DOROPA-294777 format. One record per residue (C-alpha): residue in three letters; residue number from 0; x, y, z. Coordinates in nm, 4 decimals. Layout:
! residues N
ALA | NUM | X | Y | Z
...
! end
This chain:
! residues 127
MET | 0 | -0.2667 | 13.2225 | 5.3986
GLY | 1 | -0.5248 | 13.3290 | 5.1505
GLY | 2 | -0.4055 | 13.3116 | 4.7919
VAL | 3 | -0.0922 | 13.2898 | 4.5884
ARG | 4 | 0.1476 | 13.5818 | 4.5748
CYS | 5 | 0.3681 | 13.4692 | 4.2885
HIS | 6 | 0.3839 | 13.7901 | 4.0871
CYS | 7 | 0.5878 | 13.9913 | 4.3350
ASP | 8 | 0.8094 | 14.2529 | 4.1761
THR | 9 | 0.9108 | 14.4524 | 4.4817
ILE | 10 | 1.1914 | 14.4110 | 4.7312
GLU | 11 | 1.0320 | 14.6233 | 5.0022
GLY | 12 | 0.9777 | 14.3255 | 5.2362
MET | 13 | 1.3242 | 14.1789 | 5.1810
ARG | 14 | 1.5335 | 14.1623 | 5.4955
ILE | 15 | 1.8063 | 13.9881 | 5.6881
LEU | 16 | 1.6518 | 13.8196 | 5.9881
ASP | 17 | 1.7823 | 13.9752 | 6.3088
ALA | 18 | 1.5782 | 13.7639 | 6.5491
PRO | 19 | 1.4269 | 13.4175 | 6.5318
ILE | 20 | 1.0801 | 13.4129 | 6.3758
THR | 21 | 0.8033 | 13.1565 | 6.3607
LYS | 22 | 0.6931 | 13.0197 | 6.0258
LYS | 23 | 0.3496 | 13.1726 | 6.0802
ALA | 24 | 0.4934 | 13.5185 | 6.1533
LEU | 25 | 0.7224 | 13.4961 | 5.8499
ILE | 26 | 0.4299 | 13.3997 | 5.6270
GLU | 27 | 0.2195 | 13.6857 | 5.7623
SER | 28 | 0.4973 | 13.9421 | 5.7179
SER | 29 | 0.6238 | 13.8287 | 5.3777
SER | 30 | 0.5374 | 14.0116 | 5.0603
CYS | 31 | 0.6908 | 13.7768 | 4.8001
PHE | 32 | 0.5650 | 13.4233 | 4.7796
ILE | 33 | 0.6593 | 13.2062 | 4.4842
ASP | 34 | 0.3736 | 12.9777 | 4.5789
ILE | 35 | 0.1453 | 12.9408 | 4.8784
ASP | 36 | 0.3616 | 12.9562 | 5.1929
THR | 37 | 0.6863 | 12.9398 | 4.9924
ILE | 38 | 0.9495 | 13.2147 | 4.9813
LYS | 39 | 1.2960 | 13.2647 | 4.8366
ALA | 40 | 1.5937 | 13.3109 | 5.0656
ALA | 41 | 1.9724 | 13.3253 | 5.0707
VAL | 42 | 2.1868 | 13.1833 | 5.3484
ASP | 43 | 2.5377 | 13.2857 | 5.4525
VAL | 44 | 2.6761 | 12.9635 | 5.5973
LYS | 45 | 2.9840 | 13.1310 | 5.7495
ARG | 46 | 2.8063 | 13.4175 | 5.9253
GLU | 47 | 2.4993 | 13.1997 | 5.9933
ILE | 48 | 2.2503 | 13.4589 | 5.8725
LEU | 49 | 1.9504 | 13.4450 | 5.6435
ALA | 50 | 1.7978 | 13.6980 | 5.4017
VAL | 51 | 1.4381 | 13.6377 | 5.2980
ASP | 52 | 1.1441 | 13.7624 | 5.0961
ALA | 53 | 1.2562 | 13.8855 | 4.7542
PRO | 54 | 1.1279 | 13.8093 | 4.4060
MET | 55 | 1.4622 | 13.6525 | 4.3075
HIS | 56 | 1.7361 | 13.4758 | 4.5053
TYR | 57 | 2.0031 | 13.7113 | 4.3741
GLU | 58 | 1.8311 | 14.0029 | 4.5486
CYS | 59 | 1.8641 | 13.8276 | 4.8847
GLU | 60 | 2.2235 | 13.7461 | 4.7911
GLN | 61 | 2.2942 | 14.1134 | 4.7128
LEU | 62 | 2.1502 | 14.2197 | 5.0479
LEU | 63 | 2.3871 | 13.9796 | 5.2249
LEU | 64 | 2.6847 | 14.0930 | 5.0144
GLU | 65 | 2.6107 | 14.4569 | 5.0980
ASP | 66 | 2.6040 | 14.3517 | 5.4638
GLY | 67 | 2.9550 | 14.2028 | 5.4446
SER | 68 | 2.8988 | 13.8440 | 5.3319
ARG | 69 | 3.1302 | 13.6761 | 5.0807
GLN | 70 | 2.9668 | 13.5372 | 4.7680
SER | 71 | 3.1331 | 13.1977 | 4.8179
ASP | 72 | 2.9463 | 13.1628 | 5.1505
VAL | 73 | 2.5988 | 13.2565 | 5.0204
TRP | 74 | 2.3566 | 12.9948 | 4.8850
GLY | 75 | 2.0047 | 13.0305 | 4.7457
ILE | 76 | 1.7142 | 12.8235 | 4.8730
ASN | 77 | 1.3370 | 12.8049 | 4.8679
LEU | 78 | 1.1541 | 12.7753 | 5.1979
TYR | 79 | 0.8347 | 12.5699 | 5.2099
LEU | 80 | 0.6896 | 12.7124 | 5.5284
ASP | 81 | 0.3876 | 12.4824 | 5.5332
GLU | 82 | 0.6160 | 12.1809 | 5.5912
ASP | 83 | 0.7308 | 12.0541 | 5.9319
GLU | 84 | 1.0509 | 11.8567 | 5.8707
ILE | 85 | 1.3634 | 12.0580 | 5.7854
ASP | 86 | 1.4353 | 11.8320 | 5.4869
ASP | 87 | 1.0944 | 11.9292 | 5.3468
VAL | 88 | 1.1202 | 12.2979 | 5.4423
VAL | 89 | 1.4460 | 12.3646 | 5.2543
GLU | 90 | 1.4805 | 12.3199 | 4.8786
PHE | 91 | 1.8281 | 12.3730 | 4.7338
ASP | 92 | 1.7394 | 12.5267 | 4.3977
SER | 93 | 1.8714 | 12.8597 | 4.2746
MET | 94 | 2.0675 | 13.0017 | 3.9847
ILE | 95 | 2.3039 | 13.1696 | 4.2335
ASN | 96 | 2.4229 | 12.8229 | 4.3358
ILE | 97 | 2.5862 | 12.7490 | 3.9992
ARG | 98 | 2.9561 | 12.7818 | 4.0831
PRO | 99 | 3.1996 | 12.5741 | 3.8832
ARG | 100 | 3.4937 | 12.7230 | 4.0800
GLN | 101 | 3.3433 | 12.5721 | 4.3953
ASN | 102 | 3.2660 | 12.2414 | 4.2209
ASN | 103 | 2.8944 | 12.3162 | 4.2271
ARG | 104 | 2.7745 | 12.2857 | 3.8702
SER | 105 | 2.3994 | 12.2774 | 3.9293
ARG | 106 | 2.1247 | 12.4945 | 4.0748
GLY | 107 | 2.1266 | 12.2641 | 4.3754
VAL | 108 | 2.3801 | 12.2478 | 4.6568
GLU | 109 | 2.5887 | 11.9420 | 4.5825
ASP | 110 | 2.8047 | 11.9342 | 4.8974
PRO | 111 | 2.6222 | 11.7495 | 5.1820
GLU | 112 | 2.8230 | 11.9439 | 5.4428
ILE | 113 | 2.7022 | 12.2763 | 5.3026
GLN | 114 | 2.3459 | 12.1414 | 5.2896
THR | 115 | 2.3726 | 12.0530 | 5.6600
ARG | 116 | 2.5067 | 12.3998 | 5.7432
ILE | 117 | 2.2242 | 12.5667 | 5.5480
LYS | 118 | 1.9610 | 12.3622 | 5.7323
ALA | 119 | 2.1228 | 12.4547 | 6.0657
VAL | 120 | 2.1024 | 12.8256 | 5.9809
VAL | 121 | 1.7389 | 12.7939 | 5.8748
THR | 122 | 1.6563 | 12.6057 | 6.1958
LYS | 123 | 1.8333 | 12.8744 | 6.4013
TRP | 124 | 1.6237 | 13.1580 | 6.2531
ILE | 125 | 1.2897 | 13.0029 | 6.1542
GLN | 126 | 1.0943 | 12.8046 | 6.4110
! end
């Protein structure tokens, strides 16, 4: 990919994935990179769906909520699409993850079971 697209201020490319997509195709179709080959996303771990490509995680979260997701099931992540291993692709870091009522007091995802579910959803949709 040629260049950094880190000043995105539009949500026009934001979407819920409705079919599996390759990393390359996602990079080529994305309009909001926070760094080279890195995009923001939100995952609904119950419905096993993924919203991608917005300037802020909360915008992906809102798209999922409008689609019927529950906030307690939606987690924000960064996707490093230039990486190969799932543990390197997914970064658990978003303000939408701060949830004291769910015992998650940081921007990360503290529950290893939820981390595993998020990685499974990402693997399902992004190849």
